[in-house]
Each structure stands twice: as structure tokens, then as C-alpha cells.
N, C-alpha and C positions, 0 to 999 in steps of 0.2 A: 504494500500500500504506500502511496506517495503522500508525504506530509512535510510541510515546511518546519524547520527547527523552531521558528518563532511561534508556531502553533503549539508545539510541544512545551515551549516555555510557559505559555498561558495556562496550559493544563497542569503543569508542575506547580505554578503559583497557587492554583485553586487547592491543590493538595496541601501545600504549606500553610494556607490560610486556616485549614481545619486542624492541622497538627501542631502548629507553633504560634502561640499568641504574640510572640515578639517580632514576627515577620511584618514588615511594612513595605509598601511598594510606592515608588515615586515615578512620575512620568512627565515628559516635557511636551504635553499637549499632542501626543501621538498614540494614545492608548489603544485606539482601534487598530492601528498598524502594528504596534509592538506586542499586542495581545495582553497587555496588563489590564485591559478592560475585563478580562476573565476574573481577575482577583477583585476588581472593584464590584463586580456583580455579587460576590459572596461575602465581601468584607469591606464595604464602602468607608467605614470609619478608620480603616488603616491604609487607605489609598489617598495619595496626594498628587494633584496635578499642579506643578509649579509654573506651568505656562512655557512659552518658547524662551527658555532661559536656562540653558544647559549648565552653565557654571553655577547658578543657584541650585540646580538639581543636585549636583555633586556635593556642594557645600551643605545643603540641607540634609542630605543622606549622611554626611560625616557627623553632623550634630546629633542626628537620631541614633547613630551608632554609639556615640558617647553617652547617650541616655539609656543604653542597654538594649536598644532595638537591633534587629538584623535587617537593614534596608537593602532592597533591590531597586536600583536606579536605572531607568530605561530610556533610551532614545535611539535614533538611527546611529549606526556605527560612525559615520562621518562626523556627526555632532558630538557623540559621546567620547570618542577617542581623540578627535581633532580639536573641536572648539573648546572642550573642557580639559585639555591635556594638563595645563599648568595647575588647575585645581585638583585634578586626580593626583598629580605628582606630589604637591606640597601639602594638601589638606587630607588626603586619604592614605597614600602610600608612605610618605615620610614618617607619619606617626603610626603606620601599620594599623589603620582602623578597619573594623569589620564591615566593610562596604562591598556589596556585589554590584558590579556594573554589567548589565545585560544589554548588549548592543545588537540591534537587529538591522536588517537590510544591508549586510556587509557584502563586499565583493561586487563583481560585474553583474551578478544576477539580479541586482536592483533593476536592471534593464532600462526602461524608458526614462527613468529619472536622470540618466545621463552621467557624464564624467564628474560633475561637481558633487554628486551624491554617492558615487561608487567608491566606497572605502577600500582601497587596495594597499593601504599603508598601516592599518590599525594594529595588526599583529606586531609589526616592527616597532611601533610607538609604545605599545603596552608592555612588550617583553623587555624593553630597554629600561623600564622603571624598577628599581629595587623594591623588594617585598611583594611584587605583583605576581599573582598566579594567572595564567592565560589558558583558556579552554576553547577549543573549536570543534564542537561535536559534528559527527558525520551524518546522523539520521535522527528521526524523531525520538526513538527510544533512548538513544544516547544523550540527546539534548535534555530530555526530561530527567534522566538520572543525574546528569551533570548539575542541573539546577538544584536538585534535592541534596546532592553531595556538597555543593557550594554553600548551601544554607547551614550545613553542619560544620564546615571548615571555618576556622577563626582566622580572619585576615582578608586583605583586599583580593578580589577576584574579578577578572574580566572574562565574560562569556560572549563569544562571537556567534551570532545567529543569522540565518538567511531568510530571505523573502520567498524564494522559489521552493516549491515542493520537491522533495528528494525521495528516492526509493529507499525502503527499509533495507538495512544490512543485517540487523540483529532481530532475534525473536525475544519472547518474554523472559527467557532464561538468562539474558545478558545482564552482567553486573559491572557497572562502571567503577573503575578504580583510578582515583586521581593520581596523575603522574606516571601512569603505566601504559605503555604502548600495547597494542593488541595485534597479535599475529593472526591474520585472517586467512592466509593461504601460504603454505610452505613451498619452498622452491630452492633449487641449488644454483641456477645460472646467474640470476640477477635479482636484486631487491628493489621494489618500488615502495617508497615511504610516502604516504599521502595523508592529507588532513582535510576535514570538512567535506564538502560535496565532491571533491576530487577522489575520495576513497571509492565511490561508486565507479568512477571512470577507471581507476586503477584495477579494480576487479574485472571490469569488462575487458580491459587490455590484456590482463593475465589469462583470461579464458581464451581469447583469440590467439595469443602467442603460444599457449599450450597446444593448440591444434597444429601449430607450425613447428612443434618440437622444442619450444623454448620454455624452460621451467622457471616461472617467476614467483618469488616470495612477495607477499603483499602485507604491509604493516600500516595500521592506522595509528597515527600520533594525534590523539585528541587533546592531550595536554601539551601545549607548546612550551610552557614554562611552569614548573620544572620539567624539563624534557627527560624522557626515559633513555639515558645514555647506554644502559646495558643492552637493550634490545637493538639499538642502532649499531653498537660496536660488534655484537654477535653476528648481525647480518653482514656487516662489512668483512669480518674475518672469514665467514663461511661462503659468501657468494662473490666477494671481491669487487662487486660493481653495485652502484646505488643510483637510482633515479628518484627524484622528489617531485611531488605534484601538489599544487595549492592554488586556490582561487584568491591570489594575493600577489603583490609584487615579489619578484625573485630577490629583491633587495630587502634584507632584514626579516624575512618571514621564515617559514619552515625550512626551506632550502638552506638559508644562511645558518639557521640553528643546527641543522644536521652537519653542515660543513665545519662549524665550530667544534662540534664533538669529535668528528673524524680527524681534523687537523691535529687535535691534542692526543688522540688515542690510537687511531688506525687509518692513516691516509690511504684512500683508494679513489679511483675515478668516480666522479659524480656528475650527473646531468640534471638540470633543474627545469621542470615544466611549471610555468606560472606566467604572470603578466610581466612582460619586459619593461624597460624603463620608459613607460608611457602612461598617459591617462586613458580612461575608457571613453565611451561615447553613448549616445542614446540609441536604443535598439531592443529588439526582443531578446530575452536572456539566451535562448538557444542559438540565435544568430551571433551574439557577442561571444559566446563560448567557442564557437567555431572560428570566428575571425581572430580572436586572441589566442587560439590554439590551446584551450583548456578542455581537452577531449581525450577519450581513450585512444583515438588515432594518433595524436601527438605523443602520448606516452609510448605507444608502439614504435613510432619513428625514433624517439630518443633511446628507447631500450635497444633497438637494433644497432643504432649508432655506437652506443657504449659497449656493446658486445664485440664490436670490431677490435676493441682494445685488449680483449681477453686472450 
């Protein structure tokens, strides 16, 4: 079943409303889009619309955390990570406050909203901040569990969520573990490490390549920070080749994080699939993914290229 991770976020908030009286939710006048409206329906007294004022959104969340609440502050990723960066850094992360920033409409799949609203730098920004945990779930089940786990975790968390519906990877038996990558498919020839909606594309690519005799390992890195160094190093040692895939700039995102791990521990060839050093544009999400080469086809191309080095 296809579901947007922002939809799963709304469902998780409803569960938190019932289970934890200290949960409060704040939004910057986008509750219908971010799905915080689901929380408002069941717990309006704990919902706060601060208006189109994202810096106030984060500052208010910080104050509520100091009063013992567990605030989830939501806006579009471009505004949450971009416009409010300095407030997040100095008011939330510097004192390590227990604030959860749930940013929806990340990446190119915002579509027709265009390059000004397509946050392709947010992972880079958020993972550069000390004390910040960064999560980028791949499907609805993972998103819901990530939100529930973030509510239990004490400290600043950035959760990256999408507008576009994505196919399920996991079933109801899945258990999210913060900071741990997930081996989705084993393989000996090359490893594809993916995050967010690109995990689905990595699995598609691996299936096609298997039919061509290429054995691909697929790993989902849902927690960008702290990243699972062990699963990355193990893959590098065993398959010798790595391809990363993300709906984000290749500068500072998952690919950069993987390269940082490998340069320290196990240098191997790496190819990165992601947005090159460019802005997006207005268009249908499916067309944008093809134009900017965020597809299974591009993962296949890069996998075959890197295999030439073996």
C-alpha cells in the first residue's frame, strides 16, 4: 500500500496524544499539509498554531520543553531546517533541549511547489549541528515508528518526511531501532546504501540486477545521525564497492556521511546517486525524479559503472 510518510506522522501523533499527556504539537499554519491536524482533532488543547513564523515555532517549542513538555514542531522542511536554522542551533541544540522537529515536504517530490520549496539541503544542515539526531524514514510504517521512538528519546531530533506516497517496504512485524541501519537484501558484489524514498528504488534496482547476475546488498540508513558505522564498514569490507542513493543533494547528505565513515575506517570506491549541485524546479514528482536521475535506472547505471573497478 502506498502512503506518504507525512500521513504516517499524523497517525503517530494521534497515538501519542492518547499515550503521553506531555506531548504537545506546534505548527506554522500548515497543519492540513503536515498532518498535525490529526493531533488537533483528538487533543485541541495541546495543539498550537503559531502562524507563519517558523523561528517563533522553534522558540516556543524550546520553552515548552523547559516546562516539561515533549513538543513536536512542524513545518515544511525548507522552512523548518532553513528559515529556523539559527534558532534550532542556538535555542534547541546548544542546550540539548527535548524538541522534535518534524519537517514535511522534503526533497524534489514536493513537485509543483518548485525549487524554492524543495529542501535538498536539510539533511546536510541538520546533521552538521551538534546534539542533533537526524531521521529519514523510508515508508509509512517506519515513519510512524520513528515518531513514536523520537517521543521516547530525550534530546533534539529532526525527522524528515515526504509529501508523495511511497510503497511499503516493511510489514507489521518491523521494529524501528534508532541509529541502526537495516539490511534489506544481502549480496556479495556491491552494496547500495539508501535512505528515504530512494530505498524503494534501490530494491527495484537490486531485483533487476539480480536477473542480470549481479548480486546487490541493499541497506536502509534511516538514521543519518548517529549513523550506523558498523553496518557500513561491514558492507565495505565484504562487497568492496558502495553506491549511495538519496533524495537530497550529494553534498552533505547520506553520501557524504557514508564517505566520512569509509575514509576513516575502510576506503573503497563509492558512487553517489542524488541531486547534483543544482536547484530543483516545478514539475510532477515522477517527472522530476526522472530528470534529476533519482531512479532505480540511475542506481543500475552507477552500480554497473562501479563494478568496472572490481
